[in-house]
C-alpha positions, 0 to 999 in steps of 0.5 A: 553307476556312472563313469567319468573320464578326466582329460588333460589332467596335469602330470603334477596333479596326477602324481599328487593324486597317486601319493594321496591315494597311497597315503590313504591305502586306496587306488587312484580311482578310489581316491578320486571317488572319495574326493568327489563324494567329499566335495559334493556329498553323498547324502541328502541330509547333513551330518551332525558334528559327532558323525563328522568327528567319528568319520575323521577319527576313523580315517586316521585309524581311530583315536585312543584317549587316555582317561585318568582314573577318578579321584576322591570320594562320591558325594551325595547331593541333597535337595532340601526344600 
């Protein structure tokens, strides 16, 4: 794998990077990798919307949806000619 060194990074930017990494529970190095992968992409094929939504929800720790109980009775549908 390749290694990249970033020089002359503003102290304010470094501090914001440190905070962002902590919010995501990652090291600064892991956060930079995630930012680069997100910016330039790691896959050759574009992701569909469902994959993107799943990944976004996973980054937030998942999503629990309240599904209301079904009401009423089941109707039989008849297809008359």
